[in-house]
C-alpha positions as CSV (number, residue, x, y, z in Angstrom):
1,M,104.3,75.0,73.6
2,P,101.0,74.4,71.7
3,R,101.2,73.0,68.3
4,E,98.9,75.6,66.5
5,C,101.8,78.5,67.7
6,V,104.4,75.9,66.3
7,Y,102.5,75.1,63.2
8,R,100.6,77.9,62.3
9,P,100.8,80.2,59.3
10,K,102.9,83.0,58.7
11,E,102.1,86.6,58.9
12,A,102.8,89.7,57.3
13,S,104.0,91.8,60.2
14,V,106.2,93.8,58.5
15,S,103.8,95.2,55.8
16,R,101.1,95.6,58.7
17,S,103.4,97.6,60.7
18,R,104.5,100.0,58.3
19,A,101.1,101.5,57.8
20,G,100.6,100.5,61.6
21,L,103.1,102.8,62.6
22,K,101.4,105.3,60.5
23,S,98.0,105.0,62.2
24,E,97.0,102.5,64.9
25,F,100.4,102.7,66.4
26,K,101.2,106.2,66.1
27,G,100.1,107.0,69.8
28,L,102.5,104.5,71.3
29,L,105.5,105.6,69.0
30,E,105.0,109.5,69.8
31,T,104.8,108.0,73.6
32,Y,107.6,105.9,73.8
33,L,110.3,107.4,71.3
34,N,109.4,111.0,72.0
35,P,113.1,112.7,71.9
36,T,112.5,113.6,75.7
37,R,112.1,109.8,76.9
38,I,114.9,108.8,74.4
39,A,117.5,111.1,76.1
40,A,116.4,110.3,79.5
41,G,117.2,106.3,78.5
42,G,120.8,107.1,77.4
43,L,121.2,104.5,75.0
44,F,120.2,105.9,71.6
45,E,120.6,109.1,70.3
46,A,116.9,111.1,70.4
47,R,117.9,113.4,67.3
48,E,118.2,110.7,65.0
49,V,115.1,108.4,66.5
50,S,113.5,111.8,65.5
51,R,114.9,112.1,62.1
52,L,114.0,108.2,61.7
53,M,109.8,108.6,62.8
54,Q,110.1,112.3,60.8
55,E,111.2,109.9,58.0
56,H,108.8,107.4,58.2
57,Q,105.6,109.3,59.1
58,S,106.5,111.7,55.7
59,N,106.5,108.9,53.6
60,R,110.6,109.7,52.5
61,A,111.5,106.1,53.7
62,N,110.1,103.2,55.1
63,H,112.1,102.6,58.5
64,S,109.1,100.6,60.3
65,H,111.8,97.3,61.1
66,I,113.9,100.2,63.0
67,L,111.0,101.9,64.5
68,W,109.3,99.0,65.7
69,G,112.4,97.5,67.4
70,L,112.8,100.4,69.2
71,L,109.1,100.6,70.4
72,V,109.3,97.3,71.4
73,F,112.4,97.9,73.6
74,E,111.2,100.6,74.9
75,H,107.6,98.9,76.0
76,W,110.0,96.2,77.3
77,R,112.3,98.6,79.2
78,E,109.8,100.5,80.7
79,R,108.0,97.2,82.2
80,C,111.0,95.3,83.2
81,R,112.1,98.2,85.2
């Protein structure tokens, strides 16, 4: 592994993802975490994922950790089928 990858400064990805999930990644969230797609995947409750997204988008709660993890997982699952 390159030295610059191992010894680089920490990044505040969580704070950036919170804002980013409401702006630059909003389209990806809507694509990968839409209820039809989640229900078809059979692993997660579509209603619960929708609730998390709605609460996050309306600033009622910060679900960035969960939503980011679901987004990355769903993207990975699509690519590895």
